[in-house]
C-alpha positions in Angstrom: -144.2 -156.6 -17.7 -145.6 -156.2 -21.5 -148.9 -157.8 -20.0 -148.4 -155.6 -16.9 -148.8 -152.8 -18.8 -150.8 -154.0 -21.4 -153.5 -154.9 -18.9 -153.1 -151.8 -16.8 -153.7 -149.4 -20.0 -156.8 -151.2 -21.2 -158.0 -151.3 -17.1 -157.9 -147.6 -16.8 -158.5 -146.0 -20.1 -161.3 -149.1 -21.6 -163.5 -149.0 -18.4 -164.3 -145.7 -17.9 -164.7 -144.9 -21.8 -167.1 -147.8 -21.7 -169.1 -147.1 -18.9 -169.5 -143.2 -19.7 -169.9 -144.0 -23.8 -173.0 -146.6 -22.4 -174.3 -143.3 -19.8 -174.9 -141.5 -22.0 -176.3 -144.2 -25.1 -178.6 -144.7 -22.7 -179.5 -141.3 -21.0 -180.1 -139.8 -25.5 -182.2 -143.8 -25.8 -184.3 -142.7 -23.1 -184.5 -138.9 -24.1 -185.2 -140.1 -28.1 -188.2 -142.8 -26.3 -189.8 -140.3 -24.8 -189.2 -137.4 -27.8 -190.5 -139.8 -30.7 -193.6 -140.7 -27.4 -194.3 -136.8 -27.6 -194.4 -136.3 -31.1 -196.6 -139.4 -31.9 -199.4 -137.6 -28.9 -198.8 -134.3 -30.5 -199.5 -135.7 -34.6 -202.6 -138.2 -33.4 -203.8 -135.3 -30.8 -204.2 -132.9 -33.0 -205.5 -135.3 -36.2 -208.0 -136.6 -33.5 -209.3 -132.8 -33.2 -209.3 -132.2 -36.9 -211.5 -134.9 -37.6 -213.9 -134.6 -34.8 -213.7 -130.7 -36.0 -214.9 -132.0 -39.4 -218.2 -134.1 -38.0 -218.7 -131.3 -35.5 -219.1 -128.8 -38.9 -221.0 -130.8 -40.8 -222.8 -132.2 -37.9 -223.9 -128.7 -37.6 -224.6 -127.7 -40.7 -227.4 -130.1 -41.0 -229.2 -129.0 -37.9 -229.1 -125.5 -39.1 -230.8 -127.0 -42.3 -233.6 -128.4 -40.1 -233.6 -125.8 -37.9 -234.0 -123.0 -41.0 -235.8 -125.0 -43.6 -237.8 -127.0 -40.9 -240.2 -130.1 -42.2 -242.6 -127.8 -44.4 -240.2 -127.5 -46.8 -237.7 -130.0 -46.1 -239.6 -132.8 -47.2 -240.5 -131.2 -50.7 -237.8 -133.3 -53.4 -237.0 -129.6 -55.9 -236.6 -128.0 -52.5 -234.2 -130.1 -50.9 -232.3 -130.8 -54.0 -231.7 -127.1 -54.3 -230.6 -127.4 -50.3 -228.0 -130.1 -51.1 -226.6 -127.9 -54.4 -226.2 -125.6 -52.2 -224.1 -127.0 -49.0 -222.6 -128.7 -51.9 -221.4 -124.9 -53.1 -220.0 -123.4 -50.4 -218.2 -127.2 -48.9 -217.5 -128.9 -52.0 -217.9 -132.5 -52.6 -218.2 -133.4 -48.8 -222.3 -133.4 -48.9 -222.6 -137.1 -50.9 -226.9 -136.9 -50.6 -230.2 -135.5 -48.6 -233.1 -137.5 -47.5 -236.1 -136.8 -45.6 -237.0 -140.6 -42.9 -240.1 -140.5 -41.3 -240.8 -141.9 -37.8 -241.7 -145.4 -39.9 -238.4 -145.4 -41.3 -240.0 -144.4 -45.5 -237.4 -142.4 -47.0 -240.0 -139.3 -48.5 -237.5 -137.5 -50.2 -234.6 -137.9 -51.4 -231.6 -135.4 -53.1 -228.6 -137.6 -54.1 -226.6 -139.5 -57.7 -228.6 -142.5 -56.1 -231.5 -144.5 -57.0 -232.9 -144.6 -53.2 -236.6 -142.8 -53.5 -239.0 -144.1 -51.3 -236.3 -146.6 -49.6 -237.6 -148.3 -46.8 -235.6 -148.0 -43.7 -237.0 -149.6 -40.8 -234.9 -152.4 -40.3 -231.9 -150.9 -40.9 -229.3 -150.3 -37.2 -228.4 -146.4 -38.5 -232.6 -146.5 -38.4 -233.2 -148.0 -34.8 -230.7 -146.0 -33.3 -231.4 -142.2 -35.3 -235.2 -142.7 -34.7 -233.7 -142.7 -30.6 -231.3 -139.3 -30.8 -232.0 -136.3 -31.4 -228.2 -136.7 -33.8 -226.6 -139.3 -34.2 -223.2 -140.1 -36.7 -223.0 -143.9 -37.9 -220.7 -146.4 -37.6 -219.1 -147.2 -41.7 -221.2 -149.2 -43.8 -222.4 -150.5 -47.2 -225.8 -150.2 -47.1 -228.5 -150.6 -50.1 -226.1 -148.5 -52.5 -223.2 -150.7 -51.6 -220.4 -148.4 -50.9 -218.5 -147.6 -48.0 -219.9 -144.9 -45.9 -221.1 -142.7 -43.4 -224.1 -141.0 -42.2 -225.3 -138.1 -40.0 -228.7 -137.8 -38.8 -231.0 -135.3 -36.7 -234.2 -135.9 -35.7 -237.0 -133.4 -35.2 -241.0 -133.1 -35.0 -243.0 -132.1 -37.1 -246.7 -129.8 -36.4 -248.7 -133.1 -35.6 -245.9 -133.8 -33.2 -244.5 -137.0 -35.3 -241.0 -137.7 -35.5 -238.4 -136.8 -39.0 -235.0 -137.6 -39.4 -232.9 -135.3 -41.8 -230.2 -137.9 -43.2 -227.0 -137.1 -44.9 -224.0 -139.4 -46.1 -220.6 -137.8 -46.0 -218.2 -138.0 -49.0 -216.2 -141.6 -47.9 -212.9 -140.8 -50.2 -213.3 -137.1 -48.5 -213.4 -138.3 -44.7 -210.2 -141.1 -45.7 -208.1 -138.5 -46.7 -208.2 -136.9 -43.3 -206.9 -140.1 -41.8 -204.8 -140.5 -44.4 -202.6 -137.7 -44.2 -201.0 -139.0 -41.2 -198.0 -140.3 -42.5 -194.1 -140.5 -41.2 -191.1 -142.7 -42.2 -191.9 -145.7 -44.8 -194.1 -147.7 -42.5 -196.4 -144.9 -40.6 -199.9 -144.6 -41.8 -203.9 -144.3 -39.6 -207.1 -145.9 -39.4 -210.2 -145.6 -37.3 -211.3 -149.0 -36.0 -215.1 -149.1 -33.8 -215.8 -149.6 -31.0 -215.6 -153.4 -31.5 -212.3 -153.1 -33.7 -214.0 -153.1 -36.8 -212.0 -150.7 -39.5 -213.7 -147.5 -40.3 -211.2 -146.3 -42.9 -208.8 -148.6 -44.8 -205.3 -147.7 -45.6 -204.4 -148.5 -49.6 -201.7 -146.4 -49.5 -199.8 -149.2 -47.6 -200.3 -152.5 -49.2 -197.9 -154.4 -48.3 -197.7 -153.5 -44.7 -198.2 -156.3 -42.2 -202.1 -157.5 -41.8 -203.5 -154.8 -39.3 -204.4 -156.2 -35.5 -207.1 -153.9 -34.4 -209.4 -156.3 -32.5 -206.2 -157.1 -30.5 -205.4 -152.9 -30.8 -208.4 -152.2 -29.6 -208.5 -154.5 -26.2 -204.9 -153.0 -25.8 -205.7 -149.3 -26.0 -208.9 -149.9 -23.9 -207.7 -150.9 -20.6 -204.7 -148.7 -21.1 -205.6 -146.1 -17.9 -204.8 -142.8 -19.3 -207.6 -140.8 -19.5 -210.0 -140.8 -22.0 -208.5 -137.4 -24.2 -205.5 -138.4 -24.1 -203.3 -140.6 -26.7 -202.5 -144.0 -25.6 -199.2 -144.9 -26.7 -198.6 -149.3 -26.6 -195.8 -151.4 -28.1 -197.2 -155.1 -29.7 -196.2 -157.6 -32.0 -198.7 -158.1 -35.7 -199.2 -161.7 -37.1 -196.0 -161.5 -39.2 -193.9 -160.7 -35.4 -192.8 -157.2 -36.3 -192.5 -155.0 -33.2 -195.0 -152.2 -33.6 -195.5 -148.7 -32.0 -198.9 -147.6 -32.1 -200.2 -144.5 -31.0 -204.6 -144.0 -30.2 -206.9 -141.4 -29.8 -210.4 -141.4 -29.4 -212.8 -139.7 -31.1 -216.6 -139.4 -32.1 -217.4 -139.3 -28.0 -215.5 -142.6 -27.6 -217.0 -144.4 -31.1 -214.0 -144.4 -32.8 -210.8 -145.0 -31.8 -208.2 -143.2 -33.7 -204.8 -145.4 -34.5 -201.0 -144.7 -35.7 -198.9 -147.7 -36.4 -195.7 -147.9 -37.7 -192.8 -150.1 -37.5 -190.7 -149.8 -34.5 -187.6 -150.2 -36.2 -188.6 -147.7 -38.7 -190.0 -145.2 -35.8 -186.1 -144.9 -34.0 -184.0 -145.9 -37.4 -182.2 -142.4 -36.4 -181.6 -144.0 -32.3 -180.6 -147.2 -34.7 -177.9 -145.0 -37.1 -176.6 -143.5 -33.5 -176.2 -146.7 -32.0 -174.5 -147.6 -35.3 -172.1 -144.7 -35.1 -172.3 -145.0 -31.7 -170.3 -148.7 -31.1 -168.2 -147.8 -34.3 -166.8 -144.8 -32.5 -166.1 -147.0 -29.4 -164.2 -150.0 -31.7 -162.3 -147.8 -33.7 -161.3 -145.5 -30.1 -160.5 -149.4 -28.0 -158.3 -149.7 -30.9 -156.3 -147.2 -30.7 -155.9 -147.3 -27.3 -155.4 -150.9 -27.1 -152.9 -150.4 -30.2 -151.3 -147.6 -28.1 -151.0 -150.0 -25.5 -149.0 -152.5 -27.3 -146.7 -149.5 -28.8 -146.3 -148.1 -25.1 -145.9 -151.4 -23.6 -143.0 -152.1 -26.2 -141.0 -148.8 -26.0 -140.7 -149.5 -22.0 -140.5 -153.1 -22.1 -137.3 -152.0 -24.8 -135.5 -149.4 -22.6 -136.2 -151.8 -19.5 -134.2 -154.1 -21.8 -131.4 -151.7 -22.5 -131.4 -150.9 -19.4 -130.7 -153.9 -17.4 -128.3 -155.2 -20.1 -126.5 -151.5 -19.4 -126.5 -152.6 -15.9 -125.3 -156.4 -16.1 -122.7 -155.0 -18.4 -121.8 -152.3 -15.6 -121.5 -155.5 -13.2 -119.7 -157.6 -15.5 -117.0 -154.3 -16.2 -116.6 -153.5 -12.2 -116.1 -157.5 -11.8 -113.4 -157.8 -14.5 -111.7 -154.0 -12.6 -112.2 -156.3 -8.8 -109.8 -159.3 -10.4 -107.6 -157.2 -12.0 -106.8 -155.2 -9.5 -106.2 -158.9 -7.0 -104.2 -160.0 -9.5 -101.9 -156.5 -9.5 -102.2 -156.8 -5.5 -100.6 -160.3 -5.8 -98.3 -159.6 -8.0 -97.1 -156.6 -5.7 -96.4 -158.5 -3.4 
């Protein structure tokens, strides 16, 4: 009876409690994942727009400069230096230097802090691409100066019909700051890779983070079926077998990919805390229910045993009374 009572209480109480708890936690887990993914999509999307706006604004500034000033003024170094100072006054240190390059790749005028006067860019990859387009934004490269940077170019024609290029170098530190502002949790950071999976910005604030699997991330992201202007979400393992969540979005007309990376345990840390709390509460609930089942069953068993003892005693008294009545009857006879 003691075992049966405990079993019945456990079946009636613990099984529904377990089913309800698991169902509620599963629904909360799904909702929490959707909330985290939606937050990352919004975060990456807004920063993608910010970075694209930054690049478009700098390109618009250079195009405006070429349209207003023209070849006759810009190939004069003194005038070019004045324009650079004006740009730096209006936009801070966004523009590092300016240069005028002819169709042969020869830099005819230069304004900036480096010794790049009369440099020949005819064999440079950026020049070969810039001379074929009205405007061009390069990947990050070291170049002659030996420092990571990227350039924006605008191609125009002079009075003789020859091409010429206005080249502007963008401050790499200022640009990298736009990307490094994307930080969440303890392990969340962002970077930019190009179509070859090469790093365009490298996070410097988190040197202890595991190796970035940029090529693997890029190949995994680009094969997804989301529209090109949407943020893509992927869960991948890095070289240290840590599972990471990646949120990525294309920018610069699809040439670059902004990637946000964060450890899964960090991204869902609140969910893990909720799971631990839920598990602890369920264990406490199980202990209380089992304890009450044991106490209740013992109480019932004691009462049943006491009742059975009383019944047995009454039966003995009845039997003894019957025997006494028989003795009295025989004595009378």
